[in-house]
C-alpha positions, 0 to 999 in steps of 0.5 A: 205841292206833293213835296209840301204835303209830304213835309207836312205829313212827316212833321205831323206824324213824327217820332213824338207822335208815334211815342204817345200813349194812343194807338198811332195808326187809329189816330192817323186815320182820325187825323186824316179824316179831320184834315179831309173835313177841312178841305171844302173842294171835292177835287182837292179832297180826292187829291189829298187822299191820293197824296196821303195814301201815297205818303203812307205807302212810301213811309210804311210799306204796301200791304195787299191784305186787309189788316188793323193795328191796335196798341194796348197797354198794361202796367208793364207791357205795350202790346201791338195786336195786328188783326188780318182779314178773317180768311188770312192765316197769320202763320203766313206772316214773317215778323222781324224787328231790326233797328227799332223797325217792325217788319211784317212780310207775307204772301197773299194767295188768291184762287181765280176761276176761269171758264173756257166759254166754248168748251165749258171747261174750268181752270184753276188759276192762282194769283200771288201778291207779296206784302211788306209792312214796316212801322216803328217800335213803340216808344219807351219799350225794350225792343229786345224783349219782344214776344211774338205770337200768332193765333188764327188771323192775329199777330201779337207783339208784346214789349216790356216797357222800359 
């Protein structure tokens, strides 16, 4: 059944889907909600969510930081705006474009406080996790024209339409 769901999702979210004029990631969330709503059984909903999330991780990479991707469009350009959680500095994100795939890569650093109960001493511990997020370059753009900028918690990638 897992394989059947993967085939279904690959067919539903194909090259044509990503080539449309809508924000593909927002539309994926909307489609996931609609599919989930059609499932009546709570256990099956949970299994579908697990499978959808696993498919999404396998297809687009894992990201351990909160983010949102929006696609904007002008008459000349398509613009992807990736907004991270307010406390994440986009300067820490490496952006690459190769073979029509956009890669976002970075490290999330989190301070953990640990208190030694008996001695009442506290230690500062750090946790690091790496994220990699990959997705296709929008359709009908010149990938070589990409202009990448960063501002606070945003990465903006601007492409000239072809």
